[in-house]
C-alpha positions in Angstrom: 100.8 71.3 79.3 103.7 70.8 81.7 103.2 68.6 84.8 102.7 70.6 88.0 105.4 68.6 89.9 107.9 69.2 87.1 107.1 72.9 87.0 107.4 73.3 90.8 110.7 71.3 90.7 112.1 73.6 88.0 110.9 76.7 89.9 112.6 75.8 93.1 115.7 74.6 91.3 116.0 78.0 89.7 115.6 79.7 93.1 118.3 77.6 94.6 120.6 78.2 91.6 120.5 82.0 91.8 120.2 83.6 95.3 119.0 86.9 93.6 115.8 85.1 92.7 115.4 84.0 96.3 115.9 87.5 97.6 113.4 88.9 95.1 110.8 86.4 96.2 111.4 87.1 99.8 111.1 90.9 99.1 107.9 90.3 97.2 106.4 88.3 100.1 107.5 91.0 102.6 105.9 93.7 100.4 102.6 91.9 100.2 102.6 91.4 104.0 103.3 95.1 104.6 100.5 96.1 102.2 98.0 93.8 103.9 98.9 95.1 107.4 98.8 98.7 106.2 95.3 98.1 104.7 94.1 96.5 107.9 95.5 99.3 110.1 93.8 101.9 107.8 90.4 100.0 108.1 90.8 100.1 111.9 91.6 103.8 112.0 88.7 104.7 109.7 86.1 103.0 112.0 84.0 105.1 114.3 84.9 104.7 117.9 82.2 103.1 120.0 82.0 104.2 123.6 79.5 102.4 125.8 76.9 104.9 127.3 77.6 103.8 130.9 81.3 104.5 130.5 81.4 107.5 128.2 78.2 109.5 128.5 80.1 112.8 128.6 83.0 111.7 126.3 83.7 114.3 123.6 86.1 112.3 121.4 89.7 112.8 120.7 
């Protein structure tokens, strides 16, 4: 089994050798971030709105 330090060194060396790999890695990171943010926004929108009784006793919703 390869040493972790050697494997990381080779990984980063291949990234620096070919800019396409670096762009693909950055695109993958951006895609994961957008997916996590979209899931978080979906969870927020799917929650029931809580209105305190003293503030919204006659509130009908959206």
